[in-house]
N, C-alpha and C positions, 0 to 999 in steps of 0.2 A: 504494500500500500504506500502511496506517495506520502512524503513527509508533510505535505501541505493538506492532507486529508485528515479529518477526525476519525475516531474509531467507531462512533455510533452514527446512525442515520443523520444526514445533514438537514438543517432547517433552512440553510441558504447555501447554494453552490453555483459555481461557474466553471466552465471548461473551455479551453482554447480561445480565450478572449483576445481579439485583435482590434486595435483602434489606431487609425492614422488621421493626421490633420495636414492640410496644405500649409506649406511654409515657403512663401515666395514661389520660386520655380521648382521647389522640391516637395517631397512628401515626408512628413515627420512621423515615424512609427513610435507611438507612445506605449502601447501594449502589444506584445508579440507572443501570443499564445499563453496567456495567464490562466492558471488553474487556481481555484480557491474553494474552500468549503469550511463550514462552521456548524457545530451542533448546538442544540438548545442549552442555554445556561453557560455556554463557554465564552471566554473573552480572548480576542486575538488582536494584536497590535500590528500595524503596518507602518514601517518607516521608509524613508527614501529622500533623496535630495530634492530640492525644488525643481519642478518640471519633470519629475520621474514618472508621473502618471497616477499618483495616489488619489487625487480628487476625481480624476477621470474614472478610475476604477470604482470609487464609491458611487459616482453618478450612474454608472452602468449597473452596479448591484442594486441601486435604488429604482432602476427602471426610468431614470430621468434622461438617460442617454442610451443610444443603441450601439452595440459593438458592430464593427464591420463584419466580423465573423465570430462564431462561438456560441455557447449555450449558457443560459441563465435559468436557474430553477429556484423558485420560492417554495420550499417544502417539496411536495409532489407535483406542483404546478409548473408547467413549462412556460416560464415568464417571457422568454425571448420570442415566443410565437403569439403573444397577446397583442392586441391593438393598443394604441396610446390611451384610448378611453378605458379599456379594460384594466390596463396597468394603473391608471389613476384611481379607478374605483377600488382596486384591491390594496393599493399602497397604504392608504390611511389606516387600515386595520392590521396589515402585515408587518409594517415597520415604522419606527420613529427615527427622527433625525435631530442631531444636535450639531450646531455650527459654531465656528469661531466668533461670529458677529451676532450671536443670539437670535436675531430676527424676530424680536418681540414686536407686537403692534403697539406703538407709543400711546395711542389713545385709550387702550384697554388696560385695566389694572391687572395685577399678577393673577388673580383668580380667573378673570375672563380670558387671559392669555393661555392658561392651562386648559380651560374648558374649550378653547378654540379647536383643540385636537378632536374633540367629540363633534363639534359643529361641522367640521370638514366631512365627516361621514354621516351627517344628518341625524345624530342621536344625542339629544340634549334633554334630559329629564332629571328626576330626583336622584336616580342611581348615579348618573354622570356627575351631578353636582356634589354628591357625597364623595365620589371618587376624586374629584379635583381638590376638594377640601383635605382629604386624607393625604393626597400626594404633596400638597403644599406643607402639610405638617411633617411628612416624611423627609422632605428636603430642608427642613428647619426654618420654614417661612410661614408658620401658622399665624403669626401676628402681622404679616406683611401683605396679606391677600388683597387689600384694597389700595395698595400703593401702585402708582404708575411706574413704568420702567425707568423714567427719568429720576424717580425718587429712590431707586435701588442702586446698590453698588454693582460693579461688574460681576463679582462672584454671585451676588443674589440674582442678578439677571440670568446668569447661566444655570443656576439652580431652578429657576422658573422654566427655562428651556428644557431642562432634564425632566421636570415633572410633566410638561406638555408632551414630550416625546413618549412618555409612558402612559399617557391618558387612555389610549384604546387597548391596553394590554398587548402590545405588539410582540411578535415572535423575535424580532431583531431590532437592535438599536445601532445606527450608523453614526459615529461621532467623528467629525472632520476638524481636527485641530481645536478641540473644545477649550483648551487653556491658552490659546494663542494671544488673547487680549488680557490675560490675568497675570498678576504677580506670582512668584514662585509658591508662596505659602497657600494662596487662594487656589492656584492651579492644582496643587497637591490635594487639597480638600475636595475639589470638584471631581478629580479622578477617583479618589477613594469613594465618594458618593456614587459615581457612575457604576463602579464595580460592585458596590454593595447592593444597590437597588436592582441592577440587572440580575444579580444572583438571586435575590429575593423573589423577583418576578419570573425567574427561569427564562429570561430573554438573552439571546446571544448578543454580544457586544463586539462590534468591529471598530477599533480605535485607530484613526490615523493621527500620528503624532511625530514631531521632531525630537521629543524629549526622551532620551534613552531610559531615564529613571521611571518615567510613566509607562513606557513600553514593557519594562521588565516586570511590572505588576500584573500583566495579563497572562493567561494560561499558555498562550503560544505567541512567539515573536517572529514576524516575517518582515521582509524588506523587498521593495521594488527597485530594480536596477537594470538599466538597458532593456526595459520592457519586459523583464522576466521577474517572477516571484521566487524567492528562496528564503532560507533562514536568515534572521537578522544577526 
């Protein structure tokens, strides 16, 4: 079995991913036959130099971008064969995303930002409101639910983003440089929180990071280099 494969059935997997982009009069190969798999509750970090294709890979795994060639599977579903509309409909429940820049809605308070995850899939009722309240409490922001993003620190904003990503009980969390805008101590706290809540929810975590200390905290450490995936 490949060193890039988990030992149990995969909740998310990709095989032979190729992706190129035009660069002047040349074609730049970003991904050249990347294989990847992760099982429920597992954490995997992906490192690589800037421009190595980490964000491109995450976008393909999320169904936000299409590979030129290759396969993508969300559990038992053949995601690379779904239409854009079908991918969008399934994405909100299958995975959550955490970004470097938070992407909170500035006009909405912390509670409403978390609940936004449920609104995206059209399910907002008493159960979802209770879930949002519980998630804010879990990420340490029980008293900050009615604060706008501008009234929160960077670390608090990222905690709101983590809670929002977990709102629909996703199978997978994709985190793209989630500590990039945070100081070292706050970044360490956010990574610890991500690992803890994903384990509690049995959600797989794919963490893209430049930080080797953060990468070492995940179950497996991988690296992208020259369009290929290998051990970090």
